[in-house]
C-alpha positions as CSV (number, residue, x, y, z in Angstrom):
1,M,7.0,-7.5,-12.8
2,L,6.1,-4.1,-14.4
3,Q,7.8,-1.4,-13.5
4,S,6.8,2.0,-12.7
5,T,8.9,5.1,-12.6
6,C,8.3,8.9,-11.1
7,G,11.4,11.4,-11.2
8,Q,15.0,9.2,-10.7
9,L,12.4,6.5,-8.7
10,R,12.3,3.5,-10.9
11,T,9.6,0.9,-9.0
12,S,8.0,-2.5,-9.4
13,V,4.3,-1.8,-9.6
14,L,3.4,-4.6,-7.2
15,G,4.5,-3.8,-3.4
16,F,5.8,-6.0,-1.0
17,G,4.0,-5.0,2.7
18,C,5.3,-6.0,5.6
19,G,2.8,-5.5,7.9
20,S,2.4,-9.4,8.9
21,V,5.9,-9.6,9.3
22,L,6.8,-10.9,13.0
23,G,3.2,-10.1,14.1
24,R,0.9,-12.4,12.8
25,V,3.7,-14.7,10.8
26,G,7.1,-15.6,12.4
27,R,10.6,-14.7,11.0
28,R,10.7,-18.0,8.9
29,A,7.5,-17.4,7.3
30,S,8.4,-13.6,6.4
31,L,12.5,-14.3,4.7
32,R,9.6,-17.3,2.7
33,A,7.3,-14.7,1.6
34,M,10.2,-12.0,0.6
35,N,12.6,-14.4,-1.2
36,A,8.9,-15.0,-3.5
37,A,8.3,-11.5,-3.7
38,W,11.6,-11.1,-5.3
39,D,11.6,-14.0,-7.6
40,A,7.9,-12.7,-8.3
41,G,9.9,-9.5,-9.7
42,I,9.8,-7.5,-6.7
43,T,11.7,-4.7,-5.7
44,L,9.5,-2.2,-3.5
45,F,9.4,-3.5,0.5
46,D,7.5,-1.5,2.3
47,T,7.8,-0.9,6.3
48,A,7.5,0.5,9.6
49,R,8.7,1.8,12.7
50,S,6.1,-0.2,14.2
51,Y,5.6,-3.7,12.0
52,G,6.4,-6.7,14.4
53,F,6.3,-5.3,17.5
54,G,9.8,-3.3,16.5
55,N,11.1,-6.0,14.2
56,A,10.1,-6.2,11.0
57,E,12.9,-3.6,9.4
58,A,15.9,-5.9,11.0
59,V,14.1,-9.5,8.7
60,L,13.6,-7.1,5.6
61,G,17.2,-5.9,6.3
62,E,18.2,-9.3,7.0
63,F,16.5,-9.9,3.9
64,L,18.1,-7.1,1.8
65,R,22.0,-8.0,2.2
66,G,23.3,-8.5,-0.9
67,K,20.5,-7.3,-2.7
68,R,19.4,-3.5,-1.4
69,D,21.4,-1.0,-3.7
70,Q,18.6,-3.2,-6.6
71,A,15.7,-2.3,-4.8
72,I,13.5,0.9,-2.3
73,V,12.7,1.0,0.6
74,A,9.7,2.6,2.3
75,T,9.3,3.4,6.2
76,K,7.3,5.1,8.6
77,F,7.9,7.4,11.9
78,G,5.4,8.5,14.5
79,I,3.7,5.7,15.7
80,A,6.7,3.8,18.8
81,P,6.6,0.0,18.6
82,Q,4.5,-1.7,21.0
83,R,6.4,-4.4,23.3
84,Q,5.2,-7.3,23.6
85,S,4.8,-8.5,27.7
86,A,6.5,-11.5,28.7
87,P,3.1,-13.7,28.1
88,M,2.0,-12.4,24.0
89,R,6.5,-13.3,23.7
90,I,5.1,-16.7,25.0
91,A,1.7,-16.9,23.0
92,L,2.4,-15.8,20.3
93,P,3.5,-18.4,18.2
94,A,0.7,-20.0,19.2
95,L,-1.3,-17.5,17.9
96,R,0.0,-17.6,14.6
97,G,-0.4,-21.1,14.5
98,A,-4.7,-20.5,15.0
99,M,-4.4,-18.4,12.7
100,R,-3.8,-20.4,9.8
101,L,-6.3,-23.1,10.9
102,P,-9.9,-22.6,8.9
103,G,-11.7,-19.2,9.4
104,V,-10.1,-18.4,12.8
105,H,-8.2,-15.1,10.2
106,R,-12.0,-14.2,10.1
107,L,-11.8,-13.9,13.5
108,V,-9.5,-13.4,14.5
109,H,-8.9,-9.6,12.3
110,S,-13.6,-9.0,12.7
111,G,-14.1,-6.6,15.1
112,R,-11.4,-5.2,16.6
113,G,-13.1,-2.3,17.2
114,R,-10.3,-0.3,17.6
115,Q,-8.7,2.9,15.9
116,V,-5.2,3.6,15.7
117,A,-4.0,7.0,16.7
118,L,-2.6,9.5,14.6
119,G,1.6,9.1,14.8
120,Q,3.3,11.6,17.2
121,F,5.5,14.2,15.1
122,T,8.9,15.9,16.9
123,V,12.3,16.8,15.1
124,E,14.5,14.7,17.5
125,G,11.8,11.6,17.4
126,L,12.3,12.0,13.1
127,R,16.2,11.7,13.8
128,T,15.8,8.4,16.6
129,S,13.6,6.6,14.5
130,L,15.3,7.4,11.2
131,E,18.7,6.4,12.2
132,C,16.7,3.2,15.0
133,S,15.6,2.2,11.7
134,L,18.5,2.9,9.3
135,R,20.4,0.7,11.7
136,E,17.7,-1.9,11.6
137,L,17.7,-1.5,7.7
138,R,21.6,-2.2,7.8
139,S,20.9,0.9,5.0
140,D,22.3,4.9,4.6
141,R,19.3,6.1,3.1
142,V,15.8,4.8,2.8
143,D,13.7,5.7,-0.4
144,L,10.9,6.5,1.1
145,L,9.8,7.6,4.5
146,F,6.8,8.4,5.5
147,L,5.2,9.9,8.5
148,H,2.4,7.2,9.9
149,E,-0.9,8.0,10.5
150,A,-0.6,11.4,9.9
151,G,-3.2,13.9,10.5
152,S,-2.8,17.3,8.7
153,G,-1.2,18.9,11.4
154,A,1.4,17.4,11.3
155,M,2.9,18.6,8.0
156,R,2.1,22.2,8.7
157,Q,4.7,22.1,11.3
158,Q,7.9,23.7,10.1
159,D,10.6,22.8,12.3
160,L,9.2,18.8,11.2
161,M,9.5,20.0,7.6
162,A,12.5,21.7,7.4
163,E,14.2,18.2,9.3
164,L,13.3,16.6,6.8
165,E,14.8,19.0,3.5
166,V,18.4,18.3,5.4
167,L,17.7,14.7,5.8
168,I,16.7,14.7,2.3
169,Q,19.6,17.1,1.2
170,A,22.0,14.5,3.7
171,G,21.0,11.0,1.2
172,K,19.0,9.6,4.7
173,V,16.2,10.2,2.9
174,V,15.3,10.2,-1.0
175,R,11.6,11.2,-1.2
176,A,9.4,12.0,2.5
177,G,6.0,12.0,2.5
178,L,2.4,11.7,4.6
179,Y,1.0,8.0,4.5
180,A,-2.5,8.8,5.8
181,G,-6.7,9.2,5.2
182,T,-7.3,9.9,1.5
183,E,-8.7,13.6,2.7
184,V,-4.9,14.6,4.8
185,V,-3.6,12.9,1.9
186,A,-5.4,15.5,-0.1
187,E,-4.8,18.6,1.5
188,C,-1.9,18.1,1.2
189,M,-1.6,17.2,-2.5
190,A,-3.8,20.6,-2.7
191,D,-1.2,22.6,-1.1
192,G,0.7,20.8,1.2
193,P,4.6,21.6,1.4
194,P,7.0,21.0,-1.0
195,A,9.2,19.1,0.7
196,L,6.1,16.3,1.6
197,T,6.7,14.0,-2.6
198,A,5.6,10.7,-2.4
199,M,1.3,9.8,0.0
200,Q,0.2,6.3,0.7
201,F,-3.2,6.1,1.0
202,G,-6.2,3.9,0.8
203,V,-7.5,2.9,-2.6
204,N,-11.0,2.7,-2.0
205,P,-12.9,2.3,-5.6
206,F,-16.3,3.7,-4.1
207,D,-14.1,6.8,-2.6
208,P,-14.1,9.3,-5.0
209,V,-11.8,11.0,-3.0
210,A,-9.8,8.5,-3.3
211,A,-10.3,8.6,-7.0
212,A,-9.0,12.3,-7.9
213,I,-6.1,12.3,-5.9
214,P,-3.9,10.2,-8.4
215,A,-6.4,13.2,-10.9
216,D,-4.7,16.3,-9.2
217,N,-1.0,15.2,-8.7
218,R,0.7,18.7,-10.4
219,R,3.8,17.9,-7.7
220,G,4.4,14.8,-9.8
221,A,4.8,12.8,-5.9
222,L,4.9,9.2,-6.1
223,L,1.5,8.0,-5.2
224,I,1.3,4.3,-3.4
225,G,-2.2,2.9,-2.2
226,N,-2.7,0.0,-0.3
227,H,-5.5,-2.0,1.2
228,P,-7.3,-2.7,-2.7
229,F,-9.3,-5.3,-1.2
230,G,-10.6,-2.8,2.5
231,G,-11.8,-6.1,4.4
232,E,-14.6,-8.7,3.3
233,K,-17.5,-6.9,3.8
234,R,-16.1,-4.1,0.8
235,L,-14.9,-7.3,-1.8
236,A,-18.0,-9.4,-1.2
237,Q,-19.5,-5.0,-2.8
238,M,-16.4,-4.7,-5.4
239,K,-17.1,-8.6,-7.0
240,S,-21.4,-8.7,-6.9
241,I,-21.2,-5.6,-8.4
242,L,-18.7,-6.4,-11.2
243,A,-20.1,-9.8,-11.4
244,E,-23.6,-7.8,-12.2
245,M,-21.6,-6.4,-15.3
246,S,-21.3,-9.7,-16.5
247,C,-24.6,-9.7,-17.6
248,D,-24.9,-6.2,-18.2
249,E,-26.0,-5.8,-22.2
250,T,-24.6,-1.9,-22.2
251,A,-21.0,-3.5,-21.5
252,S,-19.7,-5.2,-24.2
253,P,-19.6,-8.1,-25.0
254,E,-15.4,-8.7,-24.5
255,L,-15.7,-7.7,-20.9
256,R,-19.1,-9.5,-20.0
257,E,-17.1,-13.2,-21.0
258,K,-13.8,-12.2,-18.9
259,L,-16.6,-10.7,-16.2
260,H,-18.4,-14.1,-15.9
261,G,-18.2,-16.7,-14.6
262,D,-16.6,-17.5,-10.8
263,D,-12.8,-17.3,-11.8
264,W,-10.4,-15.9,-8.5
265,Q,-7.9,-15.1,-11.0
266,I,-9.8,-13.3,-13.2
267,M,-11.8,-11.1,-10.8
268,L,-8.5,-10.7,-8.8
269,E,-7.3,-8.9,-11.7
270,A,-10.4,-6.6,-12.7
271,I,-9.6,-5.2,-9.4
272,L,-5.8,-4.9,-9.2
273,G,-6.8,-3.2,-12.7
274,V,-8.9,-1.1,-11.9
275,I,-7.1,0.7,-9.1
276,L,-3.8,1.0,-11.4
277,N,-5.3,0.8,-15.3
278,G,-4.7,3.6,-16.0
279,T,-5.1,5.9,-12.7
280,G,-1.5,7.1,-12.1
281,V,-1.4,5.0,-9.3
282,H,2.5,4.3,-9.4
283,S,2.7,1.3,-7.3
284,L,0.5,-1.0,-4.7
285,V,1.4,-2.2,-1.8
286,F,-0.1,-5.1,0.2
287,S,0.8,-7.8,3.2
288,M,1.0,-11.0,1.5
289,I,2.8,-13.9,3.1
290,E,1.7,-17.2,0.8
291,P,3.9,-18.4,-2.2
292,G,1.3,-19.2,-4.3
293,H,-0.6,-15.5,-3.5
294,I,2.2,-13.6,-3.9
295,R,2.4,-15.1,-7.8
296,A,-1.1,-15.1,-8.4
297,N,-1.5,-11.0,-7.4
298,A,2.5,-11.0,-9.6
299,R,0.8,-12.7,-12.9
300,A,-2.6,-10.2,-12.2
301,I,-0.6,-7.3,-12.5
302,E,1.5,-8.5,-15.6
303,S,-1.0,-10.4,-18.0
304,N,-4.8,-8.9,-17.0
305,R,-6.5,-9.4,-19.6
306,F,-8.4,-6.4,-18.9
307,T,-8.3,-2.6,-21.9
308,G,-7.8,0.2,-20.6
309,E,-11.2,1.3,-22.0
310,E,-13.0,-1.8,-19.8
311,C,-11.1,-0.8,-16.8
312,A,-12.3,3.0,-16.7
313,L,-15.7,1.5,-17.0
314,M,-15.9,-0.5,-14.7
315,R,-14.1,2.2,-11.9
316,Q,-16.4,4.3,-12.9
317,R,-19.4,1.7,-12.1
318,L,-18.3,0.6,-8.6
319,L,-17.5,4.6,-7.9
320,T,-21.0,5.8,-9.5
321,A,-22.6,2.3,-6.5
322,C,-21.8,4.2,-4.4
323,D,-22.3,7.7,-4.7
324,P,-24.5,8.3,-8.6
325,G,-23.2,11.6,-8.7
326,S,-19.4,11.0,-8.4
327,A,-19.4,10.6,-12.1
328,L,-19.4,14.0,-12.7
329,R,-17.5,15.8,-10.0
330,R,-14.9,13.0,-10.9
331,P,-11.5,15.4,-12.9
332,G,-10.1,13.2,-16.1
333,T,-7.6,9.8,-15.4
334,S,-3.7,10.3,-16.4
335,A,-2.0,7.8,-18.0
336,T,-1.1,4.5,-17.5
337,P,1.6,4.7,-15.2
């Protein structure tokens, strides 16, 4: 697996997102997926206090026994775990089984219509959450600690930023940062407090704000992208635009040939290449449970068939498809991580 370096942190370019651990899938499937990720060379594992009804960190801690010093662990605080009621605990295994049936996953996840509440951030909440995370992860430190679903006000809390600095100096946290929307991350990158040196945000190739974040990384922050596919509608739009490029004579014959046909592995390489190649994004994390999918994603990064120039052209086409003027406003790109 390709590696990326930012300061003293060296991590795999592809990361394992634990959002489905003990939620959509149970403990056995979660551990199987983590093992498949590790075997594929993935060393970045991204979790949160709220994942898996508060239990995902413990599963990750169990998995990382004997591996902790070789892994980069990211977790989050600010959103408390949702506690399971007794009926939910009984029904959850059956729901997980149903979601594996053809067509059911789409039904369960479509049209939920709920918005995630912004995180709640206090100094005492930070201390309590971190100590719980360290205990569950069976570790004396977390490499990355994100403020979970942070609004812009969270990074202006001087007492909270001071406490983060104390935790960093104590070695309990290596880097602190924001897990937030692109507008908040962009604001932090421009004039946020120095304690925040890691950012996790949605890498939407149609969003000029998201596209500009890596190019504006003057503070040397570790940049982690998430939600690369962005749901069925965005994925369909990306596939449609890239398919059109396979017939566009202004593109090179080599690029048109690569994009021709309906090979999902090629499309996967195109999408991940657009996000990672030459953008300045260090790593990409998303939920991966099926071992076959994990291996396909790893191959798409390790053996990507698209050149930097081709990825830049596809990136420009996707960006201008949503906003024709965005290419004129977009800053230059940085070197491949």
